Backbone bond lengths (Angstrom), bond angles and torsions (degrees), N, CA, C in turn:
res aa  C-N    CA-C-N  psi(-1)  N-CA   C-N-CA  omega(-1)  CA-C   N-CA-C  phi
1 M - - - 1.465 - - 1.522 108.26 -
2 S 1.341 115.96 121.04 1.453 118.75 -172.66 1.519 111.23 -114.60
3 Y 1.340 115.81 151.33 1.465 121.40 175.82 1.518 111.66 -93.22
4 T 1.331 118.38 -8.54 1.456 121.51 -175.08 1.525 110.90 -70.79
5 V 1.323 115.46 157.07 1.455 120.74 177.71 1.525 108.83 -69.73
6 P 1.342 119.31 129.21 1.452 121.19 179.91 1.527 110.90 -57.10
7 P 1.345 118.46 136.17 1.468 121.51 -174.86 1.525 114.34 -76.22
8 T 1.315 118.37 -18.93 1.466 121.33 -177.14 1.524 110.16 -134.95
9 R 1.338 115.28 166.80 1.467 119.31 176.74 1.519 110.55 -64.88
10 T 1.330 116.25 -39.17 1.458 119.23 178.19 1.519 110.76 -59.72
11 A 1.335 116.82 -45.88 1.470 120.56 179.47 1.526 110.62 -61.85
12 A 1.331 116.50 -37.93 1.466 120.25 179.19 1.526 110.71 -66.05
13 V 1.324 116.66 -41.00 1.471 120.30 178.23 1.523 110.70 -67.15
14 V 1.341 116.61 -41.49 1.465 120.33 176.62 1.522 110.16 -56.37
15 R 1.333 116.31 -47.83 1.464 120.46 -178.80 1.519 111.05 -61.89
16 Q 1.325 116.74 -46.34 1.463 120.24 -177.89 1.535 111.19 -62.02
17 L 1.332 116.53 -48.81 1.467 119.47 -178.33 1.523 111.07 -67.75
18 R 1.316 116.66 -38.47 1.479 120.25 178.07 1.531 109.58 -60.12
19 N 1.336 116.23 -45.92 1.458 119.77 -179.99 1.530 111.20 -62.78
20 E 1.330 117.13 -40.77 1.456 120.64 -179.60 1.529 111.18 -65.87
21 I 1.334 116.71 -36.27 1.462 120.41 178.73 1.523 110.56 -72.36
22 V 1.325 115.98 -45.10 1.467 120.70 -178.13 1.527 111.05 -60.82
23 T 1.336 117.35 -42.44 1.465 120.56 -176.92 1.525 112.99 -82.53
24 G 1.337 117.56 -7.95 1.450 120.22 -179.85 1.507 114.47 88.61
25 E 1.342 117.52 3.49 1.460 120.03 176.09 1.524 110.22 -62.08
26 L 1.340 115.71 -34.62 1.460 122.24 168.17 1.525 106.13 -106.61
27 P 1.333 118.07 97.65 1.467 120.65 -173.47 1.525 112.46 -69.11
28 P 1.336 117.25 160.71 1.467 121.14 175.09 1.515 111.22 -54.07
29 G 1.333 116.29 135.84 1.452 121.59 179.70 1.508 114.32 91.56
30 T 1.333 118.02 -8.64 1.472 120.83 179.93 1.523 110.95 -60.20
31 L 1.330 116.35 131.76 1.460 121.30 177.14 1.522 109.40 -73.90
32 I 1.330 116.02 130.48 1.464 121.76 -179.19 1.532 109.12 -101.11
33 K 1.342 115.42 120.12 1.468 120.76 179.89 1.519 109.62 -117.67
34 D 1.328 115.89 122.17 1.462 121.61 -175.60 1.526 112.31 -52.92
35 A 1.338 116.22 -54.07 1.465 120.39 -172.70 1.519 111.27 -62.77
36 E 1.332 117.11 -41.66 1.467 120.19 -179.61 1.522 110.79 -64.15
37 L 1.340 116.75 -42.55 1.458 120.56 179.30 1.520 110.50 -65.36
38 A 1.325 116.81 -43.52 1.463 120.34 -179.15 1.518 110.77 -60.43
39 A 1.344 116.08 -43.56 1.463 120.05 179.69 1.540 110.93 -65.44
40 R 1.310 116.41 -42.45 1.469 119.61 -178.07 1.523 112.11 -67.69
41 L 1.325 116.84 -36.81 1.462 121.03 -176.79 1.528 112.89 -91.26
42 G 1.328 116.43 -7.76 1.458 120.02 177.32 1.516 113.85 71.81
43 V 1.335 116.28 36.06 1.468 120.78 178.92 1.517 108.84 -131.05
44 S 1.334 115.58 173.10 1.458 119.69 177.32 1.528 110.53 -79.80
45 I 1.328 115.63 173.76 1.458 121.12 -179.15 1.528 111.54 -65.16
46 T 1.334 117.38 -35.22 1.471 120.70 -172.90 1.532 113.52 -58.16
47 P 1.338 120.57 -53.69 1.470 118.55 179.16 1.522 113.37 -63.46
48 V 1.338 116.83 -28.69 1.465 119.94 176.83 1.523 110.02 -66.09
49 R 1.328 116.20 -45.94 1.463 119.24 179.67 1.519 111.96 -65.52
50 E 1.324 116.02 -38.42 1.472 119.70 177.62 1.522 110.68 -66.05
51 A 1.332 116.23 -38.06 1.466 120.43 178.63 1.524 110.89 -66.17
52 I 1.323 116.50 -41.78 1.468 120.33 178.59 1.520 110.70 -61.24
53 A 1.336 116.09 -40.96 1.465 120.08 178.07 1.520 110.49 -61.23
54 Q 1.335 117.37 -42.67 1.471 121.22 179.83 1.532 110.93 -65.34
55 L 1.326 116.71 -43.08 1.459 120.02 -178.78 1.522 111.37 -70.91
56 S 1.321 117.10 -24.41 1.457 120.26 172.67 1.518 110.51 -66.98
57 V 1.338 116.64 -41.11 1.465 121.23 176.40 1.525 110.39 -61.40
58 E 1.324 116.96 -36.92 1.462 122.11 -179.78 1.530 112.20 -77.34
59 G 1.326 116.74 -7.21 1.457 120.14 178.06 1.503 114.38 83.19
60 L 1.331 117.75 13.78 1.468 120.83 -179.16 1.522 112.42 -92.83
61 I 1.321 117.34 -21.27 1.465 121.93 177.87 1.528 108.79 -128.50
62 D 1.329 115.82 132.36 1.465 122.06 175.95 1.525 108.99 -96.03
63 I 1.318 116.27 133.23 1.468 121.92 175.78 1.519 107.82 -111.73
64 A 1.335 115.76 114.85 1.467 121.05 -178.06 1.527 110.45 -77.42
65 P 1.333 117.08 163.53 1.471 120.28 178.57 1.527 113.79 -55.67
66 N 1.350 116.45 -28.87 1.470 119.88 178.33 1.526 112.35 -86.60
67 R 1.372 115.46 9.16 1.468 124.22 176.80 1.523 113.23 76.99
68 T 1.331 118.39 4.80 1.459 120.89 172.65 1.523 108.27 -67.58
69 R 1.335 116.01 138.02 1.472 120.46 -179.29 1.515 110.71 -117.70
70 H 1.319 115.68 135.68 1.469 122.19 176.64 1.519 109.61 -134.71
71 V 1.324 116.00 152.25 1.456 120.05 170.57 1.527 107.70 -64.30
72 T 1.322 116.65 129.27 1.461 122.15 -176.23 1.529 111.27 -58.57
73 K 1.310 115.95 134.89 1.466 120.90 176.96 1.531 109.75 -80.88
74 V 1.317 115.68 147.34 1.458 121.20 178.34 1.521 108.60 -101.58
75 T 1.329 116.50 114.90 1.452 121.12 177.34 1.528 109.96 -106.92
76 H 1.317 114.60 165.22 1.472 120.39 176.20 1.531 110.05 -53.95
77 K 1.317 115.65 -49.31 1.467 120.93 -175.48 1.524 111.63 -63.89
78 N 1.337 117.44 -49.55 1.471 117.17 -174.82 1.523 112.13 -73.52
79 A 1.335 117.76 -26.17 1.474 119.62 176.53 1.523 110.54 -66.02
80 L 1.324 116.81 -46.31 1.464 120.21 -178.99 1.526 111.10 -69.46
81 E 1.332 116.87 -37.74 1.463 119.97 177.36 1.526 110.64 -63.25
82 L 1.326 115.93 -39.54 1.462 120.59 178.90 1.532 110.48 -62.41
83 I 1.324 116.51 -44.69 1.466 119.72 178.51 1.523 110.65 -60.61
84 D 1.322 116.61 -40.77 1.465 119.94 179.76 1.522 111.49 -63.24
85 V 1.344 116.12 -42.24 1.459 119.89 179.14 1.527 110.49 -66.16
86 M 1.325 116.11 -45.62 1.464 120.91 179.57 1.532 110.04 -59.71
87 S 1.314 116.49 -39.75 1.462 120.98 -179.86 1.520 111.34 -62.56
88 V 1.307 116.72 -46.15 1.473 120.47 -179.61 1.528 110.64 -60.40
89 L 1.329 115.93 -48.05 1.462 120.14 -176.97 1.525 112.45 -67.84
90 A 1.333 116.21 -51.75 1.467 120.11 -175.06 1.521 112.16 -67.67
91 C 1.324 116.63 -39.64 1.471 119.01 -178.91 1.521 111.16 -68.86
92 A 1.333 117.26 -35.53 1.467 119.59 175.39 1.510 109.77 -62.91
93 G 1.339 116.77 -45.74 1.465 120.43 179.71 1.509 112.10 -63.48
94 F 1.327 116.65 -39.45 1.469 120.14 179.20 1.532 109.77 -63.85
95 E 1.321 116.71 -45.68 1.468 120.27 -179.00 1.518 111.70 -62.86
96 W 1.324 117.32 -38.00 1.469 120.45 179.84 1.516 112.33 -73.33
97 G 1.345 116.43 -30.38 1.457 118.82 -174.46 1.507 115.41 -93.86
98 V 1.332 117.82 -21.40 1.456 120.32 -168.98 1.536 113.26 -62.81
99 E 1.322 117.34 -32.66 1.466 119.34 -178.74 1.532 112.20 -73.93
100 N 1.321 116.68 -12.96 1.465 120.59 -178.67 1.524 113.58 -98.28
101 L 1.327 116.33 3.50 1.457 119.38 -177.11 1.528 111.19 -70.05
102 T 1.319 115.24 139.01 1.463 122.44 176.72 1.525 108.79 -109.80
103 E 1.328 116.65 176.55 1.463 119.94 176.37 1.521 111.44 -61.61
104 T 1.331 115.73 -32.10 1.466 119.67 176.80 1.524 110.01 -62.96
105 H 1.332 117.13 -43.77 1.462 121.18 176.86 1.524 110.59 -60.51
106 I 1.322 116.52 -44.86 1.462 120.41 -178.42 1.528 110.29 -61.95
107 D 1.332 116.40 -40.55 1.462 120.25 177.75 1.526 110.81 -61.52
108 L 1.331 117.17 -40.93 1.465 121.23 177.91 1.520 111.09 -64.63
109 L 1.330 116.35 -39.73 1.458 119.80 178.69 1.530 110.87 -63.97
110 R 1.323 116.82 -40.76 1.470 120.35 176.49 1.536 110.30 -58.56
111 Q 1.337 115.28 -46.47 1.459 120.13 -178.46 1.529 111.33 -62.94
112 R 1.324 116.70 -44.60 1.459 119.94 179.95 1.526 111.11 -62.96
113 Q 1.327 117.11 -39.76 1.450 119.46 179.69 1.522 111.35 -64.47
114 K 1.325 117.42 -40.09 1.472 120.52 176.64 1.525 110.24 -62.19
115 E 1.330 116.51 -44.97 1.466 120.72 179.55 1.527 111.27 -63.97
116 F 1.318 115.46 -37.90 1.461 122.12 -179.98 1.527 110.68 -61.60
117 V 1.305 115.77 -51.61 1.470 120.95 -179.36 1.523 111.21 -63.60
118 E 1.320 117.25 -40.92 1.464 120.84 -179.98 1.523 111.35 -66.35
119 A 1.329 117.32 -40.97 1.464 120.28 178.90 1.526 110.92 -63.27
120 L 1.314 117.30 -40.53 1.459 119.93 177.54 1.521 110.75 -66.70
121 R 1.332 117.28 -38.58 1.455 121.65 179.99 1.525 111.38 -60.84
122 T 1.327 115.92 -36.61 1.468 121.00 -177.80 1.529 112.34 -92.85
123 G 1.340 117.19 0.34 1.451 120.34 177.25 1.513 115.27 78.57
124 N 1.336 116.91 16.17 1.467 120.50 179.41 1.527 108.60 -90.19
125 L 1.330 116.10 87.22 1.458 120.60 -173.14 1.522 113.22 -69.21
126 L 1.334 117.05 -33.71 1.468 118.71 179.17 1.522 111.40 -64.56
127 T 1.327 116.03 -44.58 1.464 119.79 177.73 1.530 110.34 -66.31
128 A 1.324 116.55 -41.76 1.462 120.09 178.24 1.528 110.40 -58.41
129 G 1.317 115.76 -44.50 1.453 119.35 179.32 1.517 112.62 -63.08
130 A 1.330 115.67 -41.08 1.462 120.08 -178.19 1.518 112.12 -66.02
131 V 1.341 116.93 -48.54 1.462 118.89 -177.43 1.515 111.05 -74.74
132 G 1.340 117.06 -29.86 1.455 119.26 175.28 1.518 111.41 -64.50
133 A 1.337 115.66 -41.89 1.462 119.82 176.14 1.526 111.23 -64.90
134 D 1.332 116.06 -37.26 1.475 120.06 179.54 1.530 111.75 -62.79
135 F 1.327 116.89 -32.33 1.462 120.17 178.29 1.526 109.54 -55.88
136 S 1.335 116.10 -48.32 1.465 120.08 178.75 1.526 111.64 -70.13
137 T 1.330 116.18 -38.51 1.466 120.27 -177.65 1.521 112.23 -60.32
138 I 1.319 116.91 -38.61 1.468 121.01 179.61 1.521 110.24 -56.45
139 V 1.326 116.27 -43.13 1.468 120.06 -178.56 1.516 110.74 -74.44
140 I 1.332 117.00 -44.23 1.469 120.30 -178.15 1.526 111.08 -61.02
141 L 1.334 116.91 -43.27 1.469 119.93 -179.38 1.520 112.03 -68.27
142 A 1.334 117.18 -23.40 1.460 119.97 176.21 1.528 111.29 -65.25
143 S 1.344 116.46 -17.59 1.462 120.77 176.98 1.534 111.07 -75.52
144 G 1.346 115.89 -17.82 1.463 119.79 -176.68 1.508 113.23 82.06
145 N 1.340 117.58 3.04 1.465 121.64 -176.61 1.524 110.39 -98.30
146 R 1.317 116.03 87.09 1.462 120.72 -177.85 1.533 111.80 -72.80
147 E 1.316 117.35 -26.47 1.459 119.89 176.92 1.525 110.57 -62.45
148 L 1.328 115.65 -41.77 1.461 119.60 178.85 1.520 110.34 -64.39
149 Q 1.330 117.27 -42.81 1.455 120.05 178.56 1.520 111.29 -61.37
150 S 1.330 116.72 -37.77 1.465 120.41 178.09 1.528 110.70 -61.63
151 M 1.331 116.35 -38.61 1.461 120.41 177.94 1.524 111.14 -67.88
152 V 1.319 116.43 -40.07 1.468 120.44 176.81 1.520 110.16 -61.99
153 D 1.324 116.73 -42.80 1.464 120.55 -178.28 1.533 112.01 -58.01
154 L 1.332 117.04 -30.44 1.459 120.22 -177.78 1.530 112.52 -68.48
155 V 1.318 116.71 -24.18 1.462 118.86 -178.17 1.525 113.47 -108.48
156 V 1.333 117.07 -4.23 1.460 120.18 -178.01 1.529 111.56 -61.48
157 A 1.338 117.81 -46.50 1.464 120.11 -176.22 1.512 111.73 -61.76
158 R 1.333 117.22 -39.35 1.471 119.28 178.71 1.523 110.73 -67.59
159 T 1.321 116.63 -35.84 1.458 120.10 176.29 1.529 110.41 -63.89
160 L 1.344 116.54 -43.02 1.464 120.28 179.23 1.522 111.31 -65.24
161 R 1.327 117.26 -31.82 1.458 119.23 179.02 1.534 110.40 -65.32
162 I 1.323 116.71 -39.62 1.459 119.75 177.23 1.520 109.72 -63.23
163 L 1.328 117.26 -42.95 1.464 120.39 178.30 1.526 111.45 -61.66
164 A 1.338 116.32 -40.86 1.461 120.26 179.88 1.531 111.28 -64.85
165 M 1.336 116.96 -31.02 1.460 120.80 177.47 1.522 111.07 -62.88
166 G 1.340 115.90 -26.80 1.447 120.29 178.88 1.512 112.53 -107.53
167 A 1.323 116.33 35.83 1.465 121.38 -175.39 1.523 112.53 -58.63
168 D 1.331 117.05 -31.12 1.459 120.51 -178.29 1.527 112.74 -96.88
169 S 1.344 116.27 7.91 1.450 120.03 179.61 1.530 108.44 -110.69
170 D 1.337 115.66 -165.90 1.460 118.16 178.58 1.528 111.49 -107.63
171 L 1.347 116.44 33.95 1.466 120.77 177.56 1.526 111.85 -61.14
172 W 1.339 116.75 -25.70 1.459 119.56 -177.91 1.528 112.12 -81.34
173 E 1.322 116.17 -14.50 1.465 119.81 -173.93 1.531 113.98 -60.02
174 P 1.343 120.57 -40.59 1.469 118.58 177.49 1.528 112.80 -58.71
175 W 1.338 116.21 -29.79 1.460 120.04 -178.98 1.529 111.20 -79.53
176 T 1.316 117.74 -46.57 1.460 119.05 -178.95 1.530 111.22 -63.50
177 R 1.328 116.07 -48.28 1.464 119.63 179.69 1.520 110.89 -68.35
178 G 1.343 115.30 -40.63 1.457 119.14 -179.16 1.512 113.49 -64.54
179 Y 1.330 116.29 -44.29 1.468 119.28 178.62 1.530 111.46 -63.58
180 D 1.337 116.51 -38.99 1.465 120.05 176.83 1.527 110.82 -57.66
181 E 1.312 115.32 -46.39 1.461 119.70 -176.28 1.527 112.23 -74.00
182 V 1.323 117.33 -35.17 1.465 120.89 174.72 1.520 109.45 -61.56
183 L 1.327 115.95 -46.32 1.461 120.90 -179.03 1.532 110.93 -61.72
184 A 1.322 117.07 -42.43 1.467 120.34 179.51 1.525 110.71 -61.60
185 L 1.318 117.29 -41.26 1.462 121.58 178.73 1.524 111.27 -65.70
186 L 1.331 116.50 -40.87 1.468 120.01 178.21 1.522 110.67 -65.03
187 E 1.320 117.19 -38.65 1.465 121.10 179.62 1.534 111.83 -64.23
188 H 1.327 115.70 -24.28 1.466 120.44 177.42 1.530 111.95 -96.73
189 G 1.337 116.94 6.60 1.458 121.12 176.78 1.515 114.63 76.95
190 D 1.329 117.69 13.89 1.465 121.13 -178.99 1.524 109.59 -93.28
191 T 1.319 116.23 80.77 1.471 119.95 -176.22 1.530 112.07 -69.82
192 K 1.324 117.61 -35.10 1.472 119.91 178.63 1.528 109.87 -67.18
193 G 1.310 116.03 -43.02 1.460 119.27 177.45 1.510 111.55 -63.41
194 A 1.335 117.16 -39.85 1.460 121.49 179.57 1.530 110.72 -64.17
195 T 1.326 116.54 -40.15 1.463 120.64 179.18 1.520 110.86 -65.20
196 A 1.335 116.45 -43.82 1.462 120.27 178.18 1.524 110.97 -62.97
197 R 1.333 116.69 -40.02 1.468 120.13 -179.48 1.512 110.47 -69.38
198 Y 1.325 117.80 -36.11 1.463 121.10 177.18 1.537 110.00 -62.93
199 R 1.325 117.14 -43.13 1.465 120.20 177.93 1.529 111.25 -61.04
200 Q 1.316 115.71 -36.98 1.460 119.60 -178.40 1.524 111.93 -65.52
201 I 1.325 117.02 -28.26 1.472 120.17 177.37 1.529 109.86 -54.45
202 Y 1.323 116.81 -45.63 1.468 120.52 -177.35 1.521 111.71 -68.51
203 V 1.328 116.59 -35.27 1.459 120.10 176.72 1.527 109.95 -63.50
204 D 1.322 116.24 -47.34 1.464 121.35 -179.61 1.527 111.50 -65.81
205 Y 1.315 116.08 -41.39 1.462 120.67 -178.77 1.527 110.64 -65.42
206 R 1.314 116.93 -43.67 1.467 121.00 179.12 1.518 110.92 -58.88
207 A 1.320 116.07 -43.30 1.460 120.18 -179.99 1.524 111.42 -63.60
208 K 1.323 117.12 -39.51 1.468 120.73 -179.94 1.521 111.51 -69.05
209 V 1.343 116.66 -40.35 1.460 119.86 177.69 1.525 110.25 -59.67
210 E 1.309 115.97 -46.09 1.466 119.90 -179.16 1.526 110.96 -64.63
211 Q 1.311 116.63 -38.70 1.461 120.99 -177.30 1.516 112.94 -74.76
212 E 1.339 117.17 -41.70 1.463 120.35 -168.93 1.537 113.84 -97.46
213 L 1.336 117.99 -28.04 1.458 118.67 -178.14 1.512 113.52 -100.28
214 F 1.323 116.91 -19.49 1.461 118.36 -173.53 1.518 111.39 -130.77
215 Q 1.323 116.46 39.61 1.456 119.94 174.22 1.507 110.30 -68.99
216 E 1.300 114.10 139.62 1.483 118.85 178.42 1.523 110.28 -72.31
């Protein structure tokens, strides 16, 4: 998740639609119509279609065999499967990158955590999601494995959508508390402890999602 200005119209449309889906402004199941989106966003059909294709790859838009497009629905099964996939990818990247962290990296992690907590305090979920993702990205990129980060990026938006669904709950708590404790362990040079604590974030988060979003 980047703060930079999108370099193309397609990238700008991708960002706008992604944000609308993540925050629920475009709810699950919403029918996506090229012409209506193009008119609303003030762009031609081409960047809209390219954006829809990109968001389909990210799993945010479903394209049916008849080419009808809808915002992907979030089910109990696919939410938990997504968390499991995200956990495997992000935890592998964290484990590979944590030994390469420098004081500069640690300083960046401190800054991201402050921004993360402040964004949640003010209710800015998009910013919270972006800086929260950056916390993990800093460590993953320290591994030098950009391919892995690219794979993580594909599932980040769907993960943030689940978090946004629980905006009024404590779904964010495993991340705020977990990042605090990971950072404290890193500051004391305990990389193994930090890695174990990072893994636990996903365990705790998965349990909360199941408990709070999919209660019978």
